[in-house]
C-alpha positions as MATLAB code, in Angstrom:
seq = 'MDLSNQVAVITGAGSGIGRAIALALAKQNVKLALVGRTLEKLQRVADEARPAAPEIRCYAADLACDKQIQKLAGELQADFGQVDVLVHGAAVFSSGTVETGSVEDLDRLYRVNFRGPYLLTQALLSSLRAQRGQIVFLNSTVGLEARGRVAQYAASKHSLRALADSLRDEVNGDGIRVLSLYLGRTATPMQVQVFSNENRDYHPELLLQPEDVATVLVTALTLPHTAEVTEIRMRPLAASY';
ca = [
      28.631   39.531   35.198;
      25.132   38.556   34.596;
      23.390   40.728   31.812;
      19.883   39.435   32.483;
      17.108   41.998   31.912;
      19.472   44.801   31.449;
      18.627   47.124   28.451;
      20.930   47.383   25.564;
      20.735   50.243   22.808;
      22.223   49.031   19.717;
      22.545   51.404   16.784;
      22.945   50.140   13.229;
      21.170   47.073   14.391;
      19.469   46.270   11.164;
      22.265   44.201    9.351;
      25.867   43.294    9.776;
      27.607   43.480   13.030;
      24.730   45.243   14.707;
      22.308   42.461   13.989;
      24.935   39.816   15.302;
      25.337   41.810   18.450;
      21.614   41.909   19.024;
      21.292   38.141   18.359;
      24.257   37.359   20.736;
      22.701   39.769   23.574;
      19.396   38.208   23.237;
      20.941   34.980   24.233;
      22.139   36.625   27.362;
      18.450   37.330   28.191;
      18.981   41.154   27.598;
      16.200   43.563   26.718;
      16.938   45.102   23.226;
      16.271   48.587   21.763;
      17.084   48.214   18.078;
      17.886   51.342   16.286;
      18.338   51.910   12.682;
      17.213   53.929    9.628;
      14.850   51.141    8.233;
      12.110   49.893   10.442;
      11.512   46.706    8.334;
      15.032   45.562    8.789;
      14.935   46.128   12.577;
      11.696   44.227   12.791;
      13.313   41.172   10.995;
      16.088   41.214   13.474;
      13.580   41.343   16.197;
      11.777   38.385   15.070;
      14.978   36.345   15.049;
      15.969   37.495   18.521;
      12.393   37.280   20.162;
      12.596   33.729   21.346;
      15.440   34.585   23.497;
      15.326   38.358   24.656;
      12.562   39.125   27.240;
      11.683   42.487   25.449;
      12.389   43.962   22.236;
      11.568   47.411   20.570;
      12.409   48.948   17.352;
      13.074   52.683   16.676;
      13.697   54.072   13.290;
      16.074   57.034   13.548;
      18.522   58.885   11.253;
      21.561   59.522   13.359;
      22.462   62.566   11.184;
      19.497   64.483   12.654;
      19.780   65.978   15.879;
      15.897   66.126   16.381;
      15.645   62.565   15.758;
      18.376   61.642   18.363;
      16.643   63.663   20.918;
      13.156   62.112   20.204;
      14.899   58.681   20.285;
      16.400   59.282   23.741;
      13.082   60.273   24.986;
      11.410   57.250   23.602;
      14.074   55.050   25.197;
      13.626   56.453   28.447;
       9.816   56.206   28.399;
       9.758   52.634   27.117;
      12.402   51.100   29.213;
      13.157   53.688   32.252;
      16.827   52.691   32.040;
      19.747   52.116   29.639;
      22.563   49.665   30.958;
      24.585   48.989   27.651;
      24.883   51.524   24.624;
      26.367   50.021   21.497;
      27.293   52.647   18.679;
      27.266   50.417   15.623;
      25.861   52.671   13.095;
      28.287   54.214   10.526;
      28.537   55.436    6.904;
      31.558   55.162    4.447;
      32.913   56.790    1.558;
      36.344   56.845   -0.152;
      38.390   59.167   -2.409;
      41.527   61.218   -2.503;
      41.780   64.408   -0.512;
      41.914   66.342   -3.774;
      38.747   65.033   -5.018;
      36.543   64.349   -1.768;
      33.401   66.496   -1.607;
      32.935   68.562    1.675;
      29.141   67.175    1.574;
      30.541   63.720    1.974;
      32.803   64.787    4.706;
      29.883   66.548    6.580;
      27.836   63.311    6.347;
      30.517   61.163    7.610;
      31.060   63.443   10.348;
      27.369   63.700   11.342;
      26.685   59.955   11.450;
      30.078   58.470   12.510;
      30.984   61.012   15.137;
      28.170   63.646   15.929;
      25.436   61.251   16.239;
      27.197   58.947   18.898;
      28.325   62.117   20.547;
      24.760   63.423   21.010;
      23.112   59.872   21.765;
      25.738   59.356   24.606;
      25.313   62.874   26.018;
      21.354   62.227   25.850;
      21.628   58.904   27.531;
      24.617   59.374   30.017;
      22.424   60.059   33.199;
      20.773   56.856   32.827;
      23.993   54.988   32.088;
      25.394   56.542   35.032;
      22.554   55.610   37.177;
      23.086   51.991   36.054;
      26.830   51.878   36.197;
      26.431   51.151   32.620;
      28.614   50.230   29.725;
      29.307   52.025   26.417;
      30.788   50.356   23.388;
      32.243   52.320   20.280;
      32.556   50.083   17.186;
      35.560   51.701   15.434;
      37.751   50.662   12.563;
      41.351   50.003   12.369;
      41.688   53.135   10.118;
      40.673   54.918   13.142;
      44.161   54.047   14.338;
      46.199   54.121   11.135;
      44.799   55.957    8.111;
      45.728   55.033    4.576;
      45.194   56.789    1.346;
      41.823   57.577   -0.098;
      39.955   57.209    3.279;
      41.008   60.449    4.778;
      37.253   61.526    5.422;
      36.123   58.115    6.833;
      39.590   57.856    8.915;
      38.945   61.315   10.218;
      35.452   60.571   11.731;
      36.812   57.364   13.338;
      39.937   59.179   14.809;
      37.348   61.776   16.205;
      35.314   58.729   17.678;
      38.477   57.427   19.331;
      39.047   60.648   21.018;
      35.598   60.751   22.209;
      35.889   57.328   23.621;
      39.158   58.060   25.395;
      38.013   61.409   27.006;
      34.673   59.979   27.900;
      36.119   57.128   29.710;
      38.329   59.404   31.732;
      35.251   61.336   32.764;
      32.894   58.483   33.816;
      35.092   55.653   34.915;
      34.779   57.302   38.464;
      31.083   56.719   38.127;
      31.460   53.040   37.500;
      30.937   53.238   33.688;
      32.980   51.245   31.401;
      33.915   52.523   27.974;
      35.188   50.172   25.042;
      36.526   50.900   21.688;
      36.536   47.922   19.379;
      38.712   48.537   16.381;
      37.707   46.139   13.523;
      39.529   44.979   10.448;
      37.528   44.108    7.347;
      34.471   42.482    8.237;
      31.822   40.654    6.107;
      29.123   43.171    6.155;
      27.121   45.222    3.634;
      29.473   48.077    3.929;
      32.505   45.969    3.045;
      30.713   45.078   -0.292;
      30.719   48.600   -0.909;
      34.515   49.060   -0.095;
      35.587   46.149   -2.113;
      33.579   47.619   -4.928;
      35.112   50.995   -4.795;
      38.611   49.238   -4.921;
      37.501   47.296   -7.891;
      38.329   43.953   -6.061;
      36.531   40.590   -5.768;
      34.545   40.213   -2.420;
      35.308   37.043   -0.694;
      33.490   37.305    2.761;
      34.751   33.959    3.823;
      38.111   35.361    4.109;
      37.063   38.246    6.482;
      36.075   38.689    9.987;
      32.419   37.473   10.654;
      29.865   39.576   12.393;
      29.378   36.817   14.797;
      33.118   36.938   15.785;
      32.847   40.489   16.646;
      29.671   39.721   18.872;
      31.287   36.935   20.677;
      34.224   39.157   21.599;
      31.870   41.979   22.570;
      29.521   39.813   24.937;
      32.864   38.461   26.515;
      34.025   42.094   27.571;
      30.475   43.147   28.744;
      30.276   40.171   31.080;
      33.574   40.500   32.743;
      33.246   41.178   36.498;
      33.009   44.923   37.267;
      36.605   45.006   38.754;
      37.804   44.984   35.215;
      37.459   47.101   32.203;
      38.705   46.393   28.692;
      39.479   49.665   27.109;
      40.442   48.681   23.586;
      40.427   45.410   21.514;
      41.812   45.310   18.068;
      40.459   42.468   15.514;
      41.402   41.522   12.210;
      40.901   38.744    9.599;
      43.154   35.692   10.457;
      43.781   35.329    6.499;
      45.960   38.009    4.888;
      43.105   38.773    2.643;
      44.002   42.452    1.927;
];
């Protein structure tokens, strides 16, 4: 399926996987709406993507804030008039035991990793329905199998999985495709934090690369509309953890 001149909204686009997806979609001649908390980071990604993408706009928004999400949705509709692809890439991470983990951290993870994607999907769903669009949830393998010391993060990702599965059942009949992409450890700024919390040396060359994820995602998005990939699970080839 040709993605030319479609509009893709990418959250968490300022670095890591979101940046890689933006650059990959730019090469598909996609119009990009880059969303993140720091405008300067988004503008650097936009400068990289601009030679290929027909149009790029940047939006600074904190997905933990309901009012900012509603404002973002209105701006996207006014600027582009449509949304064809919605990629939920923004996320935050924390670790700790259930005994010591703070409720404040739990609330923050819930708001950014689950509530934010829920509200943004809800706000853009009519446009996605009109375009027979596609929604992608970047999830984590801990959203499938939780381990110790990540209960809060895993719970937010389990919730995201439930959202994707329920949403798919609701909107497939309208021609909307919904993909959950479950990722193992990927060489991103978040992973630097994870390894630091574990008191381990960080070797990004042993991990999934953001470009690997972007390649797989573009392949799924460009499948003929007679098919839908509902779940993909990726991990590093090297047994690095």
